[in-house]
C-alpha positions as CSV (number, residue, x, y, z in Angstrom):
1,M,-10.8,0.5,12.2
2,K,-7.3,1.8,11.2
3,I,-6.0,2.8,7.8
4,L,-2.3,3.1,6.9
5,G,-1.1,5.3,4.1
6,V,2.4,4.6,2.8
7,V,4.3,7.1,0.5
8,G,7.2,5.8,-1.6
9,S,8.4,9.3,-2.6
10,K,11.2,11.3,-1.1
11,R,9.1,14.5,-1.7
12,K,7.2,15.0,1.5
13,N,5.0,17.7,-0.2
14,G,5.1,16.0,-3.5
15,N,2.3,14.7,-5.7
16,T,2.2,11.1,-4.4
17,S,1.9,12.4,-0.9
18,I,-0.9,14.8,-1.8
19,L,-2.9,12.1,-3.5
20,V,-2.4,9.5,-0.8
21,Q,-3.5,12.0,1.8
22,E,-6.6,12.8,-0.4
23,A,-7.4,9.1,-0.4
24,L,-7.3,9.1,3.4
25,K,-9.7,12.0,3.8
26,P,-12.9,10.0,3.6
27,F,-11.8,8.1,6.6
28,E,-10.7,11.2,8.5
29,S,-14.1,12.8,7.9
30,E,-15.6,9.8,9.7
31,D,-13.2,10.0,12.6
32,I,-11.6,6.7,11.6
33,E,-8.0,6.4,12.7
34,T,-5.4,7.0,9.9
35,E,-1.7,7.1,9.8
36,L,0.6,8.4,7.0
37,I,4.2,7.2,6.8
38,Y,7.0,8.2,4.5
39,I,9.3,5.3,3.6
40,D,12.2,7.8,3.3
41,N,11.9,8.6,7.1
42,Y,13.0,5.1,7.9
43,N,16.4,3.4,7.6
44,F,16.2,-0.1,6.3
45,R,17.7,-2.3,3.7
46,G,16.4,-4.8,1.2
47,C,15.5,-8.4,1.8
48,N,18.6,-10.5,1.8
49,G,16.8,-13.8,1.0
50,C,18.0,-15.5,4.1
51,E,14.6,-17.3,4.7
52,G,15.0,-16.6,8.4
53,C,11.4,-15.5,8.5
54,Q,10.0,-18.9,7.4
55,D,9.8,-20.4,10.9
56,T,8.4,-17.3,12.7
57,Y,6.8,-15.2,9.9
58,K,8.9,-12.3,11.3
59,C,11.8,-10.7,9.5
60,V,15.1,-11.3,11.3
61,I,16.8,-8.1,10.1
62,D,17.0,-5.6,12.9
63,D,16.4,-2.2,11.3
64,D,13.6,0.4,11.0
65,M,11.2,-2.0,9.2
66,Q,10.6,-3.4,12.7
67,K,8.9,-0.1,13.4
68,I,6.7,-0.4,10.4
69,Y,5.6,-4.1,10.7
70,P,3.3,-3.4,13.7
71,K,1.6,-0.6,11.8
72,I,0.9,-2.9,8.9
73,T,-0.5,-5.7,11.0
74,A,-2.6,-3.3,13.1
75,S,-4.2,-1.7,10.0
76,D,-7.4,-3.0,8.4
77,A,-6.5,-1.5,5.1
78,I,-3.5,0.1,3.4
79,I,-3.0,2.7,0.7
80,L,0.3,2.5,-1.2
81,G,1.5,5.4,-3.2
82,S,4.5,5.6,-5.5
83,P,5.9,7.8,-8.3
84,A,6.9,6.1,-11.5
85,Y,10.7,5.6,-11.8
86,F,11.8,4.1,-15.1
87,Y,8.3,2.5,-15.6
88,N,8.2,1.0,-12.2
89,V,7.8,1.9,-8.5
90,S,10.4,4.0,-6.7
91,G,13.5,2.2,-5.3
92,D,12.2,3.0,-1.8
93,M,8.9,1.4,-2.5
94,K,10.5,-1.7,-4.1
95,T,12.7,-2.2,-1.0
96,F,9.7,-1.8,1.2
97,I,7.6,-4.3,-0.7
98,D,10.5,-6.8,-0.8
99,R,10.7,-6.7,3.0
100,L,7.1,-7.8,3.2
101,Y,8.3,-11.2,2.1
102,C,8.1,-12.3,5.8
103,F,4.3,-12.2,5.5
104,E,4.5,-15.1,3.0
105,A,4.8,-18.8,4.1
106,F,5.9,-21.8,2.0
107,S,5.7,-25.5,2.4
108,K,9.2,-26.8,3.1
109,D,8.7,-29.7,0.7
110,D,7.0,-27.8,-2.1
111,R,7.4,-24.1,-2.7
112,S,4.5,-24.2,-5.1
113,V,2.4,-24.6,-1.9
114,W,2.2,-21.2,-0.2
115,M,0.0,-18.6,1.4
116,S,0.2,-15.2,3.1
117,I,-0.4,-14.9,6.8
118,N,-3.4,-12.6,5.9
119,E,-5.1,-15.7,4.5
120,V,-5.0,-17.2,7.9
121,L,-5.7,-14.0,9.9
122,G,-8.3,-12.6,7.5
123,V,-8.2,-10.9,4.1
124,K,-7.4,-7.1,4.2
125,Y,-8.2,-4.3,1.7
126,A,-6.1,-1.8,-0.2
127,A,-6.0,1.0,-2.7
128,V,-3.0,2.1,-4.7
129,V,-1.9,5.5,-6.1
130,A,0.6,5.7,-9.0
131,V,2.0,9.0,-10.3
132,C,4.0,9.8,-13.4
133,E,5.0,13.0,-15.3
134,Q,4.2,11.7,-18.7
135,K,0.9,12.5,-20.5
136,K,0.0,9.0,-21.4
137,V,-0.9,6.4,-18.8
138,E,1.0,3.7,-20.7
139,D,4.2,5.6,-20.0
140,M,3.7,4.9,-16.3
141,G,4.8,1.3,-17.2
142,Y,4.3,-1.3,-14.5
143,T,4.1,1.1,-11.5
144,A,0.4,0.5,-10.6
145,E,0.5,-3.2,-11.4
146,V,3.5,-3.8,-9.2
147,L,1.7,-2.2,-6.3
148,E,-1.5,-4.1,-7.0
149,K,0.1,-7.5,-7.6
150,S,2.4,-7.3,-4.6
151,L,-0.6,-6.5,-2.3
152,E,-2.7,-9.3,-3.9
153,A,0.1,-11.7,-3.2
154,L,-0.2,-10.7,0.5
155,S,-3.9,-11.3,0.4
156,Y,-5.1,-7.7,0.2
157,R,-8.1,-7.1,-2.0
158,V,-7.2,-4.0,-4.1
159,V,-10.5,-2.2,-4.5
160,S,-9.2,0.8,-6.4
161,S,-6.2,1.9,-8.4
162,V,-5.4,5.6,-9.2
163,K,-3.1,6.3,-12.1
164,A,-2.3,10.0,-12.1
165,I,-0.5,11.3,-15.1
166,N,1.1,14.6,-16.2
167,L,2.4,15.5,-12.8
168,F,6.0,16.4,-12.2
169,S,6.5,19.7,-10.3
170,T,6.3,19.3,-6.5
171,G,2.8,19.9,-5.3
172,E,1.1,20.4,-8.6
173,A,-1.4,17.6,-7.8
174,S,-3.1,19.9,-5.3
175,K,-4.4,21.8,-8.4
176,D,-5.3,18.8,-10.5
177,E,-9.0,18.4,-9.9
178,K,-9.2,15.1,-11.9
179,A,-6.4,13.5,-9.9
180,L,-7.7,14.7,-6.6
181,K,-11.2,13.4,-7.4
182,E,-9.9,10.0,-8.4
183,A,-7.8,9.7,-5.2
184,K,-10.8,10.7,-3.0
185,V,-13.1,8.3,-4.9
186,A,-10.6,5.6,-4.3
187,G,-10.6,6.3,-0.6
188,E,-14.4,6.4,-0.5
189,K,-14.6,3.0,-2.3
190,L,-12.2,1.6,0.2
191,L,-14.2,3.0,3.1
192,K,-17.5,1.6,1.7
193,T,-15.9,-1.8,1.3
194,L,-14.8,-1.9,4.9
195,E,-18.2,-0.7,6.0
196,L,-19.9,-3.4,4.0
197,R,-17.6,-6.0,5.6
198,Q,-18.6,-4.7,9.1
199,K,-22.3,-4.9,8.2
200,I,-22.1,-8.4,6.9
201,A,-20.0,-9.6,9.9
202,K,-22.5,-8.0,12.2
203,Q,-25.5,-9.7,10.5
204,L,-23.7,-13.1,10.4
205,N,-23.0,-12.9,14.2
206,N,-26.6,-12.1,15.1
């Protein structure tokens, strides 16, 4: 089992990073392999809409996303985290999500007929972490929903969504017991979901 955490904030020690790491802790305590990546460490551009991926299901753009794709396909679950920028995900996270278009396949005669490659290879699982500085969750806008809906379109079952509010200064999430608990519980639920899947698969194969 392998879990991938993806941080869409430029602050390596920021609140989004802290909460994604907290969500990974239940896996680490069970010696399950985890990896945390920061989108800002990679140099890639947005999807150019060329449709070059539709024959091979692989993006044709040769940049640092080619280093991330294998990490995504090798992971059993993913945890996406983003701060709220103008009621939406960060620019880095949006660019990252757009480049996952290559995991979608469409019928050449009818684009209303489509599926993700995960539907063919097997549904995966996810949790999301959204962070904003405002005191009301509605001021987060669509941040969490964009993360959730994008993953669902890629055939991830999103089992938990953390919406952490009133966090702005770098690192203050480390002192926010409520946010830390919600992130850890999200990780625990994701872990239990994967364990249940393993249990059922084992029973069915007996």
